[in-house]
HTML snippet that shows the backbone in 3Dmol.js (N, CA, C, O; Angstrom):
<script src="https://3Dmol.org/build/3Dmol-min.js"></script>
<div id="view" style="width:600px;height:400px;position:relative"></div>
<script>
const pdb = `
ATOM      1  N   UNK A   1     -20.027  26.296 -29.414  1.00  0.00           N
ATOM      2  CA  UNK A   1     -21.146  27.015 -29.698  1.00  0.00           C
ATOM      3  C   UNK A   1     -22.071  26.526 -30.512  1.00  0.00           C
ATOM      4  O   UNK A   1     -21.577  26.728 -31.621  1.00  0.00           O
ATOM      5  N   UNK A   2     -23.058  26.033 -30.665  1.00  0.00           N
ATOM      6  CA  UNK A   2     -23.872  25.605 -31.808  1.00  0.00           C
ATOM      7  C   UNK A   2     -24.939  26.734 -32.254  1.00  0.00           C
ATOM      8  O   UNK A   2     -25.349  27.562 -31.441  1.00  0.00           O
ATOM      9  N   UNK A   3     -25.275  26.717 -33.332  1.00  0.00           N
ATOM     10  CA  UNK A   3     -26.616  27.739 -33.588  1.00  0.00           C
ATOM     11  C   UNK A   3     -27.769  26.636 -34.120  1.00  0.00           C
ATOM     12  O   UNK A   3     -27.546  25.643 -34.813  1.00  0.00           O
ATOM     13  N   UNK A   4     -28.720  26.972 -33.737  1.00  0.00           N
ATOM     14  CA  UNK A   4     -29.851  26.174 -34.007  1.00  0.00           C
ATOM     15  C   UNK A   4     -30.780  27.196 -35.293  1.00  0.00           C
ATOM     16  O   UNK A   4     -31.249  28.329 -35.193  1.00  0.00           O
ATOM     17  N   UNK A   5     -30.775  26.462 -36.174  1.00  0.00           N
ATOM     18  CA  UNK A   5     -30.881  27.012 -37.677  1.00  0.00           C
ATOM     19  C   UNK A   5     -32.391  26.432 -38.179  1.00  0.00           C
ATOM     20  O   UNK A   5     -32.692  25.292 -37.823  1.00  0.00           O
ATOM     21  N   UNK A   6     -33.190  27.086 -38.872  1.00  0.00           N
ATOM     22  CA  UNK A   6     -34.445  26.690 -39.375  1.00  0.00           C
ATOM     23  C   UNK A   6     -33.696  25.736 -40.685  1.00  0.00           C
ATOM     24  O   UNK A   6     -32.792  26.181 -41.394  1.00  0.00           O
ATOM     25  N   UNK A   7     -34.198  24.566 -40.796  1.00  0.00           N
ATOM     26  CA  UNK A   7     -33.839  23.641 -41.864  1.00  0.00           C
ATOM     27  C   UNK A   7     -34.761  24.095 -43.205  1.00  0.00           C
ATOM     28  O   UNK A   7     -35.972  24.308 -43.263  1.00  0.00           O
ATOM     29  N   UNK A   8     -33.861  24.153 -44.128  1.00  0.00           N
ATOM     30  CA  UNK A   8     -34.110  24.779 -45.273  1.00  0.00           C
ATOM     31  C   UNK A   8     -35.125  23.875 -46.236  1.00  0.00           C
ATOM     32  O   UNK A   8     -35.805  24.196 -47.211  1.00  0.00           O
ATOM     33  N   UNK A   9     -34.974  22.870 -45.687  1.00  0.00           N
ATOM     34  CA  UNK A   9     -36.100  21.479 -46.129  1.00  0.00           C
ATOM     35  C   UNK A   9     -37.468  21.777 -45.911  1.00  0.00           C
ATOM     36  O   UNK A   9     -38.388  21.346 -46.606  1.00  0.00           O
ATOM     37  N   UNK A  10     -37.610  22.717 -44.673  1.00  0.00           N
ATOM     38  CA  UNK A  10     -38.975  22.830 -44.261  1.00  0.00           C
ATOM     39  C   UNK A  10     -40.014  23.589 -45.454  1.00  0.00           C
ATOM     40  O   UNK A  10     -41.238  23.537 -45.572  1.00  0.00           O
ATOM     41  N   UNK A  11     -38.818  24.409 -46.385  1.00  0.00           N
ATOM     42  CA  UNK A  11     -39.463  25.291 -47.352  1.00  0.00           C
ATOM     43  C   UNK A  11     -39.479  24.430 -48.920  1.00  0.00           C
ATOM     44  O   UNK A  11     -39.504  24.961 -50.030  1.00  0.00           O
ATOM     45  N   UNK A  12     -39.458  23.140 -48.644  1.00  0.00           N
ATOM     46  CA  UNK A  12     -39.641  22.489 -49.997  1.00  0.00           C
ATOM     47  C   UNK A  12     -40.892  22.506 -50.626  1.00  0.00           C
ATOM     48  O   UNK A  12     -40.874  22.437 -51.855  1.00  0.00           O
ATOM     49  N   UNK A  13     -42.065  22.589 -50.012  1.00  0.00           N
ATOM     50  CA  UNK A  13     -43.187  22.592 -50.906  1.00  0.00           C
ATOM     51  C   UNK A  13     -43.744  23.760 -50.416  1.00  0.00           C
ATOM     52  O   UNK A  13     -44.889  23.612 -49.988  1.00  0.00           O
ATOM     53  N   UNK A  14     -43.243  24.981 -50.341  1.00  0.00           N
ATOM     54  CA  UNK A  14     -43.786  26.331 -49.810  1.00  0.00           C
ATOM     55  C   UNK A  14     -43.560  27.278 -50.857  1.00  0.00           C
ATOM     56  O   UNK A  14     -42.512  27.164 -51.493  1.00  0.00           O
ATOM     57  N   UNK A  15     -44.490  28.341 -51.193  1.00  0.00           N
ATOM     58  CA  UNK A  15     -44.525  29.038 -52.145  1.00  0.00           C
ATOM     59  C   UNK A  15     -44.094  30.566 -51.641  1.00  0.00           C
ATOM     60  O   UNK A  15     -43.920  31.526 -52.393  1.00  0.00           O
ATOM     61  N   UNK A  16     -43.981  30.567 -50.405  1.00  0.00           N
ATOM     62  CA  UNK A  16     -43.547  31.617 -49.573  1.00  0.00           C
ATOM     63  C   UNK A  16     -41.953  31.492 -49.338  1.00  0.00           C
ATOM     64  O   UNK A  16     -41.397  30.399 -49.236  1.00  0.00           O
ATOM     65  N   UNK A  17     -41.334  32.632 -49.268  1.00  0.00           N
ATOM     66  CA  UNK A  17     -39.943  32.312 -48.927  1.00  0.00           C
ATOM     67  C   UNK A  17     -39.671  32.642 -47.556  1.00  0.00           C
ATOM     68  O   UNK A  17     -38.530  32.548 -47.103  1.00  0.00           O
ATOM     69  N   UNK A  18     -40.785  33.076 -46.771  1.00  0.00           N
ATOM     70  CA  UNK A  18     -40.299  33.155 -45.279  1.00  0.00           C
ATOM     71  C   UNK A  18     -41.411  32.578 -44.536  1.00  0.00           C
ATOM     72  O   UNK A  18     -42.429  32.146 -45.077  1.00  0.00           O
ATOM     73  N   UNK A  19     -41.136  32.584 -42.970  1.00  0.00           N
ATOM     74  CA  UNK A  19     -42.068  31.853 -42.282  1.00  0.00           C
ATOM     75  C   UNK A  19     -41.891  32.669 -40.833  1.00  0.00           C
ATOM     76  O   UNK A  19     -41.074  33.589 -40.802  1.00  0.00           O
ATOM     77  N   UNK A  20     -42.476  32.413 -39.915  1.00  0.00           N
ATOM     78  CA  UNK A  20     -42.666  33.154 -38.603  1.00  0.00           C
ATOM     79  C   UNK A  20     -42.512  32.441 -37.522  1.00  0.00           C
ATOM     80  O   UNK A  20     -42.895  31.272 -37.499  1.00  0.00           O
ATOM     81  N   UNK A  21     -41.895  33.063 -36.395  1.00  0.00           N
ATOM     82  CA  UNK A  21     -41.376  31.904 -35.090  1.00  0.00           C
ATOM     83  C   UNK A  21     -43.232  32.120 -34.272  1.00  0.00           C
ATOM     84  O   UNK A  21     -43.796  33.188 -34.033  1.00  0.00           O
ATOM     85  N   UNK A  22     -43.584  31.172 -34.108  1.00  0.00           N
ATOM     86  CA  UNK A  22     -44.856  31.160 -33.584  1.00  0.00           C
ATOM     87  C   UNK A  22     -45.043  31.170 -31.902  1.00  0.00           C
ATOM     88  O   UNK A  22     -45.888  31.796 -31.262  1.00  0.00           O
ATOM     89  N   UNK A  23     -44.078  30.357 -31.440  1.00  0.00           N
ATOM     90  CA  UNK A  23     -43.611  30.343 -29.751  1.00  0.00           C
ATOM     91  C   UNK A  23     -42.489  29.573 -29.319  1.00  0.00           C
ATOM     92  O   UNK A  23     -42.186  28.612 -30.026  1.00  0.00           O
ATOM     93  N   UNK A  24     -41.850  29.795 -28.350  1.00  0.00           N
ATOM     94  CA  UNK A  24     -40.802  29.131 -27.678  1.00  0.00           C
ATOM     95  C   UNK A  24     -41.178  28.323 -26.602  1.00  0.00           C
ATOM     96  O   UNK A  24     -41.872  28.788 -25.698  1.00  0.00           O
ATOM     97  N   UNK A  25     -40.739  26.984 -26.600  1.00  0.00           N
ATOM     98  CA  UNK A  25     -40.984  26.417 -25.433  1.00  0.00           C
ATOM     99  C   UNK A  25     -40.063  26.523 -24.212  1.00  0.00           C
ATOM    100  O   UNK A  25     -40.142  25.889 -23.159  1.00  0.00           O
ATOM    101  N   UNK A  26     -39.135  27.498 -24.589  1.00  0.00           N
ATOM    102  CA  UNK A  26     -37.934  27.479 -23.836  1.00  0.00           C
ATOM    103  C   UNK A  26     -37.529  28.951 -23.671  1.00  0.00           C
ATOM    104  O   UNK A  26     -37.869  29.786 -24.509  1.00  0.00           O
ATOM    105  N   UNK A  27     -36.753  29.289 -22.515  1.00  0.00           N
ATOM    106  CA  UNK A  27     -36.447  30.723 -22.570  1.00  0.00           C
ATOM    107  C   UNK A  27     -34.919  30.940 -22.698  1.00  0.00           C
ATOM    108  O   UNK A  27     -34.108  30.014 -22.718  1.00  0.00           O
ATOM    109  N   UNK A  28     -34.689  31.896 -22.759  1.00  0.00           N
ATOM    110  CA  UNK A  28     -32.956  32.676 -22.616  1.00  0.00           C
ATOM    111  C   UNK A  28     -32.540  31.855 -21.430  1.00  0.00           C
ATOM    112  O   UNK A  28     -33.171  31.737 -20.379  1.00  0.00           O
ATOM    113  N   UNK A  29     -31.442  31.328 -21.729  1.00  0.00           N
ATOM    114  CA  UNK A  29     -30.603  30.672 -20.195  1.00  0.00           C
ATOM    115  C   UNK A  29     -31.164  29.099 -19.822  1.00  0.00           C
ATOM    116  O   UNK A  29     -30.653  28.432 -18.923  1.00  0.00           O
ATOM    117  N   UNK A  30     -32.060  28.722 -20.489  1.00  0.00           N
ATOM    118  CA  UNK A  30     -32.419  27.573 -20.122  1.00  0.00           C
ATOM    119  C   UNK A  30     -31.470  26.654 -20.481  1.00  0.00           C
ATOM    120  O   UNK A  30     -30.785  27.093 -21.405  1.00  0.00           O
ATOM    121  N   UNK A  31     -31.098  25.366 -20.063  1.00  0.00           N
ATOM    122  CA  UNK A  31     -30.159  24.401 -20.141  1.00  0.00           C
ATOM    123  C   UNK A  31     -31.056  23.035 -20.783  1.00  0.00           C
ATOM    124  O   UNK A  31     -31.840  22.290 -20.194  1.00  0.00           O
ATOM    125  N   UNK A  32     -30.718  23.032 -21.874  1.00  0.00           N
ATOM    126  CA  UNK A  32     -31.705  22.125 -22.796  1.00  0.00           C
ATOM    127  C   UNK A  32     -30.872  20.838 -23.157  1.00  0.00           C
ATOM    128  O   UNK A  32     -29.642  20.895 -23.160  1.00  0.00           O
ATOM    129  N   UNK A  33     -31.461  19.825 -23.423  1.00  0.00           N
ATOM    130  CA  UNK A  33     -30.811  18.234 -23.968  1.00  0.00           C
ATOM    131  C   UNK A  33     -30.791  18.160 -25.379  1.00  0.00           C
ATOM    132  O   UNK A  33     -31.830  18.641 -25.831  1.00  0.00           O
ATOM    133  N   UNK A  34     -30.089  17.786 -26.176  1.00  0.00           N
ATOM    134  CA  UNK A  34     -30.076  17.066 -27.470  1.00  0.00           C
ATOM    135  C   UNK A  34     -31.335  16.463 -27.875  1.00  0.00           C
ATOM    136  O   UNK A  34     -31.516  15.370 -27.337  1.00  0.00           O
ATOM    137  N   UNK A  35     -32.389  16.893 -28.766  1.00  0.00           N
ATOM    138  CA  UNK A  35     -33.717  16.152 -29.159  1.00  0.00           C
ATOM    139  C   UNK A  35     -34.890  16.977 -28.499  1.00  0.00           C
ATOM    140  O   UNK A  35     -36.053  16.966 -28.903  1.00  0.00           O
ATOM    141  N   UNK A  36     -34.369  17.756 -27.327  1.00  0.00           N
ATOM    142  CA  UNK A  36     -35.699  18.647 -26.854  1.00  0.00           C
ATOM    143  C   UNK A  36     -36.323  19.440 -27.855  1.00  0.00           C
ATOM    144  O   UNK A  36     -35.625  20.082 -28.640  1.00  0.00           O
ATOM    145  N   UNK A  37     -37.743  19.468 -27.919  1.00  0.00           N
ATOM    146  CA  UNK A  37     -38.459  20.461 -28.460  1.00  0.00           C
ATOM    147  C   UNK A  37     -38.362  21.967 -27.868  1.00  0.00           C
ATOM    148  O   UNK A  37     -38.684  22.391 -26.759  1.00  0.00           O
ATOM    149  N   UNK A  38     -37.897  22.520 -28.811  1.00  0.00           N
ATOM    150  CA  UNK A  38     -37.647  24.013 -27.941  1.00  0.00           C
ATOM    151  C   UNK A  38     -38.518  25.191 -28.891  1.00  0.00           C
ATOM    152  O   UNK A  38     -38.678  26.278 -28.336  1.00  0.00           O
ATOM    153  N   UNK A  39     -38.886  25.084 -29.801  1.00  0.00           N
ATOM    154  CA  UNK A  39     -39.624  26.299 -30.769  1.00  0.00           C
ATOM    155  C   UNK A  39     -40.926  25.592 -31.610  1.00  0.00           C
ATOM    156  O   UNK A  39     -41.237  24.406 -31.494  1.00  0.00           O
ATOM    157  N   UNK A  40     -41.406  26.278 -32.217  1.00  0.00           N
ATOM    158  CA  UNK A  40     -42.349  26.329 -33.135  1.00  0.00           C
ATOM    159  C   UNK A  40     -42.655  27.452 -34.296  1.00  0.00           C
ATOM    160  O   UNK A  40     -43.103  28.596 -34.231  1.00  0.00           O
ATOM    161  N   UNK A  41     -42.357  26.889 -35.039  1.00  0.00           N
ATOM    162  CA  UNK A  41     -42.669  27.815 -36.560  1.00  0.00           C
ATOM    163  C   UNK A  41     -43.374  27.695 -37.543  1.00  0.00           C
ATOM    164  O   UNK A  41     -43.421  26.569 -38.038  1.00  0.00           O
ATOM    165  N   UNK A  42     -44.038  28.616 -38.072  1.00  0.00           N
ATOM    166  CA  UNK A  42     -45.146  28.590 -39.002  1.00  0.00           C
ATOM    167  C   UNK A  42     -44.387  28.960 -40.375  1.00  0.00           C
ATOM    168  O   UNK A  42     -43.662  29.934 -40.576  1.00  0.00           O
ATOM    169  N   UNK A  43     -44.757  27.888 -41.303  1.00  0.00           N
ATOM    170  CA  UNK A  43     -44.422  28.178 -42.731  1.00  0.00           C
ATOM    171  C   UNK A  43     -45.617  28.117 -43.495  1.00  0.00           C
ATOM    172  O   UNK A  43     -46.082  26.978 -43.539  1.00  0.00           O
ATOM    173  N   UNK A  44     -46.420  29.187 -44.261  1.00  0.00           N
ATOM    174  CA  UNK A  44     -47.553  29.242 -45.074  1.00  0.00           C
ATOM    175  C   UNK A  44     -48.668  28.472 -43.687  1.00  0.00           C
ATOM    176  O   UNK A  44     -48.801  29.019 -42.592  1.00  0.00           O
ATOM    177  N   UNK A  45     -49.254  27.343 -44.012  1.00  0.00           N
ATOM    178  CA  UNK A  45     -50.260  27.230 -42.886  1.00  0.00           C
ATOM    179  C   UNK A  45     -49.987  26.198 -42.000  1.00  0.00           C
ATOM    180  O   UNK A  45     -50.833  25.860 -41.172  1.00  0.00           O
ATOM    181  N   UNK A  46     -48.597  25.506 -42.099  1.00  0.00           N
ATOM    182  CA  UNK A  46     -47.794  24.585 -41.492  1.00  0.00           C
ATOM    183  C   UNK A  46     -47.264  24.945 -40.167  1.00  0.00           C
ATOM    184  O   UNK A  46     -46.691  26.032 -40.085  1.00  0.00           O
ATOM    185  N   UNK A  47     -47.356  24.249 -39.173  1.00  0.00           N
ATOM    186  CA  UNK A  47     -46.688  24.300 -37.920  1.00  0.00           C
ATOM    187  C   UNK A  47     -45.551  23.545 -38.009  1.00  0.00           C
ATOM    188  O   UNK A  47     -45.710  22.474 -38.595  1.00  0.00           O
ATOM    189  N   UNK A  48     -44.242  23.826 -37.527  1.00  0.00           N
ATOM    190  CA  UNK A  48     -43.092  22.772 -37.471  1.00  0.00           C
ATOM    191  C   UNK A  48     -42.705  23.188 -36.096  1.00  0.00           C
ATOM    192  O   UNK A  48     -42.782  24.311 -35.596  1.00  0.00           O
ATOM    193  N   UNK A  49     -42.180  21.829 -35.464  1.00  0.00           N
ATOM    194  CA  UNK A  49     -41.311  21.620 -34.147  1.00  0.00           C
ATOM    195  C   UNK A  49     -39.996  21.863 -34.422  1.00  0.00           C
ATOM    196  O   UNK A  49     -39.532  21.261 -35.391  1.00  0.00           O
ATOM    197  N   UNK A  50     -39.138  22.742 -33.691  1.00  0.00           N
ATOM    198  CA  UNK A  50     -37.823  22.696 -34.102  1.00  0.00           C
ATOM    199  C   UNK A  50     -37.025  21.949 -32.491  1.00  0.00           C
ATOM    200  O   UNK A  50     -37.092  22.290 -31.310  1.00  0.00           O
ATOM    201  N   UNK A  51     -36.471  21.078 -33.042  1.00  0.00           N
ATOM    202  CA  UNK A  51     -35.850  20.382 -31.721  1.00  0.00           C
ATOM    203  C   UNK A  51     -34.044  20.771 -31.606  1.00  0.00           C
ATOM    204  O   UNK A  51     -33.355  21.177 -32.542  1.00  0.00           O
ATOM    205  N   UNK A  52     -33.682  20.564 -30.505  1.00  0.00           N
ATOM    206  CA  UNK A  52     -32.173  21.102 -30.249  1.00  0.00           C
ATOM    207  C   UNK A  52     -31.317  20.022 -30.869  1.00  0.00           C
ATOM    208  O   UNK A  52     -31.719  18.880 -30.648  1.00  0.00           O
ATOM    209  N   UNK A  53     -30.162  20.147 -31.638  1.00  0.00           N
ATOM    210  CA  UNK A  53     -29.250  19.040 -32.089  1.00  0.00           C
ATOM    211  C   UNK A  53     -28.309  19.098 -31.072  1.00  0.00           C
ATOM    212  O   UNK A  53     -27.493  18.196 -31.261  1.00  0.00           O
ATOM    213  N   UNK A  54     -28.057  19.717 -30.119  1.00  0.00           N
ATOM    214  CA  UNK A  54     -27.188  19.634 -29.139  1.00  0.00           C
ATOM    215  C   UNK A  54     -27.825  19.886 -27.550  1.00  0.00           C
ATOM    216  O   UNK A  54     -28.972  20.273 -27.325  1.00  0.00           O
ATOM    217  N   UNK A  55     -26.999  19.632 -26.730  1.00  0.00           N
ATOM    218  CA  UNK A  55     -27.139  20.138 -25.315  1.00  0.00           C
ATOM    219  C   UNK A  55     -26.454  21.403 -25.088  1.00  0.00           C
ATOM    220  O   UNK A  55     -25.440  21.761 -25.686  1.00  0.00           O
ATOM    221  N   UNK A  56     -27.119  22.110 -24.115  1.00  0.00           N
ATOM    222  CA  UNK A  56     -26.271  23.453 -23.634  1.00  0.00           C
ATOM    223  C   UNK A  56     -27.340  24.412 -23.160  1.00  0.00           C
ATOM    224  O   UNK A  56     -28.544  24.156 -23.139  1.00  0.00           O
ATOM    225  N   UNK A  57     -26.792  25.501 -22.796  1.00  0.00           N
ATOM    226  CA  UNK A  57     -27.726  26.601 -22.515  1.00  0.00           C
ATOM    227  C   UNK A  57     -27.801  27.673 -23.673  1.00  0.00           C
ATOM    228  O   UNK A  57     -26.908  28.203 -24.334  1.00  0.00           O
ATOM    229  N   UNK A  58     -29.425  27.837 -23.693  1.00  0.00           N
ATOM    230  CA  UNK A  58     -30.257  28.469 -25.025  1.00  0.00           C
ATOM    231  C   UNK A  58     -29.930  30.069 -24.826  1.00  0.00           C
ATOM    232  O   UNK A  58     -29.853  30.735 -23.793  1.00  0.00           O
ATOM    233  N   UNK A  59     -29.794  30.367 -25.965  1.00  0.00           N
ATOM    234  CA  UNK A  59     -30.084  31.964 -26.023  1.00  0.00           C
ATOM    235  C   UNK A  59     -30.683  32.144 -27.342  1.00  0.00           C
ATOM    236  O   UNK A  59     -30.209  31.790 -28.421  1.00  0.00           O
ATOM    237  N   UNK A  60     -31.873  32.787 -27.098  1.00  0.00           N
ATOM    238  CA  UNK A  60     -32.911  33.000 -28.347  1.00  0.00           C
ATOM    239  C   UNK A  60     -32.406  34.333 -29.035  1.00  0.00           C
ATOM    240  O   UNK A  60     -32.197  35.400 -28.459  1.00  0.00           O
ATOM    241  N   UNK A  61     -32.261  34.077 -30.292  1.00  0.00           N
ATOM    242  CA  UNK A  61     -31.901  34.857 -31.137  1.00  0.00           C
ATOM    243  C   UNK A  61     -33.204  35.675 -31.896  1.00  0.00           C
ATOM    244  O   UNK A  61     -33.254  36.900 -32.001  1.00  0.00           O
ATOM    245  N   UNK A  62     -34.033  34.919 -32.298  1.00  0.00           N
ATOM    246  CA  UNK A  62     -35.163  35.137 -33.015  1.00  0.00           C
ATOM    247  C   UNK A  62     -36.460  35.371 -32.176  1.00  0.00           C
ATOM    248  O   UNK A  62     -37.119  34.351 -31.973  1.00  0.00           O
ATOM    249  N   UNK A  63     -36.991  36.666 -31.598  1.00  0.00           N
ATOM    250  CA  UNK A  63     -38.389  36.343 -30.634  1.00  0.00           C
ATOM    251  C   UNK A  63     -39.385  36.116 -31.484  1.00  0.00           C
ATOM    252  O   UNK A  63     -39.421  36.334 -32.695  1.00  0.00           O
ATOM    253  N   UNK A  64     -40.550  35.466 -30.471  1.00  0.00           N
ATOM    254  CA  UNK A  64     -41.825  35.341 -31.208  1.00  0.00           C
ATOM    255  C   UNK A  64     -42.377  36.477 -32.075  1.00  0.00           C
ATOM    256  O   UNK A  64     -42.266  37.669 -31.789  1.00  0.00           O
ATOM    257  N   UNK A  65     -43.041  35.939 -33.269  1.00  0.00           N
ATOM    258  CA  UNK A  65     -43.180  36.809 -34.197  1.00  0.00           C
ATOM    259  C   UNK A  65     -42.221  37.312 -35.212  1.00  0.00           C
ATOM    260  O   UNK A  65     -42.637  37.956 -36.175  1.00  0.00           O
ATOM    261  N   UNK A  66     -41.046  37.072 -35.062  1.00  0.00           N
ATOM    262  CA  UNK A  66     -39.855  37.300 -35.760  1.00  0.00           C
ATOM    263  C   UNK A  66     -40.200  36.382 -37.398  1.00  0.00           C
ATOM    264  O   UNK A  66     -40.519  35.213 -37.613  1.00  0.00           O
ATOM    265  N   UNK A  67     -39.958  37.531 -38.298  1.00  0.00           N
ATOM    266  CA  UNK A  67     -40.139  36.848 -39.674  1.00  0.00           C
ATOM    267  C   UNK A  67     -38.356  36.042 -39.921  1.00  0.00           C
ATOM    268  O   UNK A  67     -37.223  36.506 -39.797  1.00  0.00           O
ATOM    269  N   UNK A  68     -38.781  34.937 -40.236  1.00  0.00           N
ATOM    270  CA  UNK A  68     -37.642  33.892 -40.830  1.00  0.00           C
ATOM    271  C   UNK A  68     -37.565  33.490 -42.330  1.00  0.00           C
ATOM    272  O   UNK A  68     -38.482  33.431 -43.150  1.00  0.00           O
ATOM    273  N   UNK A  69     -36.048  33.190 -42.504  1.00  0.00           N
ATOM    274  CA  UNK A  69     -36.016  32.690 -43.804  1.00  0.00           C
ATOM    275  C   UNK A  69     -35.355  31.234 -43.807  1.00  0.00           C
ATOM    276  O   UNK A  69     -35.063  30.748 -42.715  1.00  0.00           O
ATOM    277  N   UNK A  70     -35.154  30.660 -44.740  1.00  0.00           N
ATOM    278  CA  UNK A  70     -34.478  29.485 -44.839  1.00  0.00           C
ATOM    279  C   UNK A  70     -32.883  29.581 -44.218  1.00  0.00           C
ATOM    280  O   UNK A  70     -32.045  30.385 -44.626  1.00  0.00           O
ATOM    281  N   UNK A  71     -32.698  28.727 -43.301  1.00  0.00           N
ATOM    282  CA  UNK A  71     -31.372  28.778 -42.507  1.00  0.00           C
ATOM    283  C   UNK A  71     -30.974  29.781 -41.440  1.00  0.00           C
ATOM    284  O   UNK A  71     -29.896  29.883 -40.855  1.00  0.00           O
ATOM    285  N   UNK A  72     -32.423  30.717 -41.277  1.00  0.00           N
ATOM    286  CA  UNK A  72     -32.300  31.538 -40.337  1.00  0.00           C
ATOM    287  C   UNK A  72     -31.612  30.788 -38.954  1.00  0.00           C
ATOM    288  O   UNK A  72     -31.596  29.572 -38.764  1.00  0.00           O
ATOM    289  N   UNK A  73     -31.100  31.740 -38.122  1.00  0.00           N
ATOM    290  CA  UNK A  73     -30.667  31.173 -36.924  1.00  0.00           C
ATOM    291  C   UNK A  73     -31.629  31.701 -36.047  1.00  0.00           C
ATOM    292  O   UNK A  73     -31.949  32.890 -36.031  1.00  0.00           O
ATOM    293  N   UNK A  74     -32.195  30.633 -35.156  1.00  0.00           N
ATOM    294  CA  UNK A  74     -33.287  30.888 -34.181  1.00  0.00           C
ATOM    295  C   UNK A  74     -32.825  31.027 -32.617  1.00  0.00           C
ATOM    296  O   UNK A  74     -33.354  31.667 -31.709  1.00  0.00           O
ATOM    297  N   UNK A  75     -31.718  30.250 -32.616  1.00  0.00           N
ATOM    298  CA  UNK A  75     -30.877  30.607 -30.975  1.00  0.00           C
ATOM    299  C   UNK A  75     -29.690  29.972 -31.337  1.00  0.00           C
ATOM    300  O   UNK A  75     -29.493  29.298 -32.349  1.00  0.00           O
ATOM    301  N   UNK A  76     -28.737  30.296 -30.231  1.00  0.00           N
ATOM    302  CA  UNK A  76     -27.765  29.340 -30.025  1.00  0.00           C
ATOM    303  C   UNK A  76     -27.447  28.839 -28.651  1.00  0.00           C
ATOM    304  O   UNK A  76     -27.808  29.399 -27.616  1.00  0.00           O
ATOM    305  N   UNK A  77     -26.658  27.607 -28.732  1.00  0.00           N
ATOM    306  CA  UNK A  77     -26.361  26.909 -27.672  1.00  0.00           C
ATOM    307  C   UNK A  77     -25.021  26.869 -27.047  1.00  0.00           C
ATOM    308  O   UNK A  77     -24.105  26.570 -27.814  1.00  0.00           O
ATOM    309  N   UNK A  78     -24.685  27.134 -25.684  1.00  0.00           N
ATOM    310  CA  UNK A  78     -23.524  27.300 -25.264  1.00  0.00           C
ATOM    311  C   UNK A  78     -23.348  25.869 -24.690  1.00  0.00           C
ATOM    312  O   UNK A  78     -23.966  25.457 -23.709  1.00  0.00           O
ATOM    313  N   UNK A  79     -22.348  25.081 -25.475  1.00  0.00           N
ATOM    314  CA  UNK A  79     -22.137  23.702 -24.858  1.00  0.00           C
ATOM    315  C   UNK A  79     -21.168  23.480 -23.859  1.00  0.00           C
ATOM    316  O   UNK A  79     -20.996  22.369 -23.358  1.00  0.00           O
ATOM    317  N   UNK A  80     -20.545  24.460 -23.554  1.00  0.00           N
ATOM    318  CA  UNK A  80     -19.564  24.426 -22.468  1.00  0.00           C
ATOM    319  C   UNK A  80     -20.578  24.268 -21.155  1.00  0.00           C
ATOM    320  O   UNK A  80     -20.057  24.478 -20.059  1.00  0.00           O
ATOM    321  N   UNK A  81     -21.619  24.005 -21.179  1.00  0.00           N
ATOM    322  CA  UNK A  81     -22.836  24.097 -20.062  1.00  0.00           C
ATOM    323  C   UNK A  81     -23.273  22.494 -20.136  1.00  0.00           C
ATOM    324  O   UNK A  81     -24.157  22.516 -20.992  1.00  0.00           O
ATOM    325  N   UNK A  82     -23.174  21.540 -19.835  1.00  0.00           N
ATOM    326  CA  UNK A  82     -23.880  20.276 -19.935  1.00  0.00           C
ATOM    327  C   UNK A  82     -25.188  20.360 -19.304  1.00  0.00           C
ATOM    328  O   UNK A  82     -25.418  20.793 -18.175  1.00  0.00           O
ATOM    329  N   UNK A  83     -25.963  19.932 -20.090  1.00  0.00           N
ATOM    330  CA  UNK A  83     -27.519  19.519 -19.853  1.00  0.00           C
ATOM    331  C   UNK A  83     -27.647  18.115 -18.945  1.00  0.00           C
ATOM    332  O   UNK A  83     -27.415  17.050 -19.517  1.00  0.00           O
ATOM    333  N   UNK A  84     -27.953  18.117 -17.774  1.00  0.00           N
ATOM    334  CA  UNK A  84     -28.136  16.665 -16.930  1.00  0.00           C
ATOM    335  C   UNK A  84     -29.365  15.942 -17.212  1.00  0.00           C
ATOM    336  O   UNK A  84     -29.594  14.871 -16.649  1.00  0.00           O
TER     337      UNK A  84
END
`;
const viewer = $3Dmol.createViewer("view");
viewer.addModel(pdb, "pdb");
viewer.setStyle({}, {cartoon: {color: "spectrum"}});
viewer.zoomTo();
viewer.render();
</script>
């Protein structure tokens, strides 16, 4: 099981301590591959794409409009299921 977290480096130049999940490109239960674009988050006025660090079946933990902080878990990946 892998956790997909918001990289703390995205806040390097931010004055605000939090961001927002703008949208998901995948749904819970979707099988994704490492490197796939899966979500978009907004920190201040900047949009950042989140890519999957591994392959597996996604379970979304932070819905659209959720307030997130550095290191927040956005989703989990069940890596016992292989993406083809």
